[in-house]
C-alpha positions in Angstrom: 13.2 -17.1 22.2 16.2 -19.0 20.7 19.5 -18.0 22.4 21.0 -16.8 19.1 18.1 -14.5 18.4 18.2 -13.3 22.0 21.9 -12.4 21.5 21.1 -10.5 18.3 18.3 -8.7 20.1 20.6 -7.6 22.9 23.3 -6.4 20.5 21.1 -4.3 18.5 19.1 -2.9 21.5 22.4 -1.8 23.0 23.2 0.2 19.9 19.9 1.8 19.4 19.9 5.6 18.6 16.5 6.9 19.4 17.4 10.3 17.8 17.6 8.7 14.3 14.6 6.3 14.7 11.8 8.8 13.9 13.3 9.8 10.5 13.9 6.1 9.5 10.4 5.2 10.4 9.0 8.1 8.4 11.0 6.9 5.4 9.1 3.7 5.6 5.8 5.5 5.9 5.7 4.9 9.6 4.7 1.3 9.2 7.4 0.0 11.4 9.2 1.0 14.6 13.0 1.5 14.3 15.9 1.4 16.8 17.6 4.1 14.8 20.5 2.0 13.5 21.5 3.0 10.0 22.5 0.4 7.3 26.4 0.9 7.6 26.3 0.6 11.4 23.9 -2.3 11.3 26.1 -4.2 8.8 29.1 -3.5 11.1 27.3 -4.9 14.1 26.2 -8.0 12.2 29.7 -8.6 11.0 30.9 -8.4 14.6 28.1 -10.8 15.7 29.1 -13.3 13.0 32.7 -13.1 14.0 32.0 -13.6 17.7 29.2 -16.1 17.4 29.4 -17.7 14.0 26.2 -18.8 12.4 23.6 -21.0 13.9 22.8 -24.7 12.8 20.7 -24.8 9.8 18.1 -26.8 11.7 17.6 -23.7 14.0 17.4 -21.1 11.3 13.6 -21.1 10.8 13.0 -20.6 14.5 15.6 -17.8 14.8 14.2 -16.0 11.8 10.7 -16.2 13.2 11.8 -15.0 16.6 13.5 -12.0 15.0 10.4 -11.3 12.9 8.2 -11.2 15.9 10.2 -8.3 17.4 8.7 -4.8 16.8 11.8 -2.9 15.5 12.6 -3.3 11.8 16.3 -3.8 12.3 15.5 -7.1 13.8 13.9 -8.2 10.5 17.0 -6.8 8.7 19.2 -9.0 10.9 17.0 -12.0 9.9 17.3 -11.4 6.2 21.1 -10.8 6.6 21.3 -14.2 8.3 19.4 -15.9 5.5 21.8 -14.3 3.1 24.8 -15.4 5.0 23.6 -19.1 4.7 22.0 -18.9 1.2 24.5 -21.3 -0.4 23.8 -23.9 2.3 20.0 -23.8 2.8 18.1 -27.0 2.4 15.2 -27.1 0.0 12.7 -26.8 2.9 14.0 -23.2 3.7 11.7 -22.0 1.0 8.9 -22.0 3.6 11.0 -19.6 5.8 11.4 -17.3 2.8 7.8 -17.4 2.1 6.9 -16.6 5.6 9.4 -13.6 5.5 7.8 -12.3 2.3 4.2 -12.4 3.5 4.7 -11.3 7.1 5.4 -7.5 7.9 5.7 -7.2 4.0 7.3 -4.2 2.5 9.8 -3.6 -0.4 12.8 -3.5 1.9 12.6 -7.1 3.2 10.8 -8.7 0.2 13.3 -7.4 -2.3 16.3 -8.3 -0.1 15.1 -11.9 0.0 13.8 -12.4 -3.5 16.8 -10.9 -5.4 19.3 -12.5 -3.1 18.5 -15.6 -1.1 15.6 -16.7 -3.1 17.5 -16.2 -6.4 20.2 -18.4 -5.2 17.8 -21.0 -3.7 15.9 -21.4 -7.1 19.1 -22.1 -8.8 20.2 -24.7 -6.2 16.8 -26.4 -6.0 15.1 -26.5 -9.4 12.2 -28.6 -8.2 11.5 -26.0 -5.5 11.6 -23.3 -8.1 9.1 -25.1 -10.4 6.7 -25.8 -7.5 6.8 -22.3 -5.9 6.8 -20.3 -9.0 3.6 -22.1 -10.1 2.1 -21.4 -6.7 3.2 -17.7 -6.3 2.4 -16.7 -9.9 -1.3 -17.2 -9.1 -1.2 -15.8 -5.6 -3.5 -13.0 -4.4 -0.6 -11.7 -2.4 1.2 -9.3 -4.7 4.4 -9.4 -2.8 4.7 -13.0 -3.8 3.9 -12.1 -7.4 6.6 -9.4 -7.1 9.1 -12.0 -6.1 8.3 -14.1 -9.2 9.1 -11.0 -11.3 12.3 -9.9 -9.5 14.0 -13.2 -8.6 15.9 -13.2 -11.9 17.1 -9.6 -11.4 20.7 -10.4 -11.0 20.9 -13.4 -13.3 22.3 -11.5 -16.3 23.1 -14.0 -19.0 21.5 -16.8 -17.1 18.1 -15.0 -17.2 15.2 -17.1 -18.6 13.7 -14.2 -20.7 10.8 -16.2 -22.1 9.8 -17.0 -18.4 10.2 -13.4 -17.4 8.0 -12.3 -20.3 5.3 -14.8 -19.4 5.2 -13.6 -15.8 5.1 -10.1 -16.9 2.1 -10.7 -19.2 0.3 -12.5 -16.4 0.5 -9.2 -14.4 -0.5 -6.8 -17.2 -3.4 -4.6 -16.2 -2.3 -4.5 -12.5 -2.9 -1.3 -10.7 -0.5 -2.2 -8.0 2.5 0.2 -7.9 4.9 -2.5 -6.6 4.0 -4.9 -9.4 4.4 -2.3 -12.2 7.6 -0.9 -10.7 9.0 -4.4 -10.5 8.1 -5.1 -14.2 10.0 -2.1 -15.2 12.9 -2.8 -12.9 13.5 -6.3 -14.1 13.3 -5.3 -17.8 15.7 -2.4 -17.3 18.1 -4.7 -15.7 17.9 -7.2 -18.5 18.2 -4.5 -21.1 21.9 -4.4 -20.1 22.2 -8.0 -21.4 20.0 -7.8 -24.5 18.9 -4.3 -25.4 17.2 -5.4 -28.7 15.0 -8.1 -26.9 13.8 -5.6 -24.3 13.0 -3.0 -26.9 11.0 -5.5 -28.9 9.1 -6.7 -25.9 8.3 -3.2 -24.7 7.1 -2.2 -28.2 4.8 -5.2 -28.5 3.4 -5.4 -25.0 0.7 -3.1 -23.4 2.8 -2.2 -20.3 1.7 0.2 -17.6 3.3 3.6 -18.3 5.3 3.2 -15.1 6.7 -0.1 -16.3 7.5 1.2 -19.8 9.2 4.2 -18.4 11.3 2.2 -16.0 12.1 -0.5 -18.6 13.6 2.0 -21.1 15.4 4.3 -18.7 18.9 2.7 -19.0 18.6 2.3 -22.8 17.4 6.0 -23.3 20.2 7.4 -21.2 22.6 5.6 -23.5 20.8 6.3 -26.7 20.2 2.7 -27.4 
């Protein structure tokens, strides 16, 4: 194990709270073990670690992320995604492979969404050729988590959103019975409705969206009577 990952492992293990772990695991449908470190405490510990140890060399990042991902408790994966986020404005183009690994391994909404709406979103802006190559690959993937990422990566782009691209990707996923796809479609449309309410209204009216997607897409508009 890389020494940086080993130090993180030791820090989080020392701060485990077994009394909290079962409820945290249950919230995630008991798919992952937990140390019992809630988000505010975990964020505090990671800030402490970065203050004392800094960040690792970019050349070591992929190994560190994979070492943390191999550990059983979910907080180690959260530490890995935090580290990716900490370095997101410096990552080389090749780091897309690390992000892909994270999204297809021990996949669930917590880690996938953290990466795709944060680090991946920044990475695609910084590396347009990477964006072009991996969007083409992921849009056709049988792995619905990768398709979810193509729907959600623009979530926080606001006025920079490529709405025609978003619409095309949504249309490609119409008819899906996968909850996480239909939820993502509604979520990204709802977010963009804050930028262009009329465009979202028009798209929703003209597109045979899943009821879940439609409901989620219009939620913000209907609360404001728009």
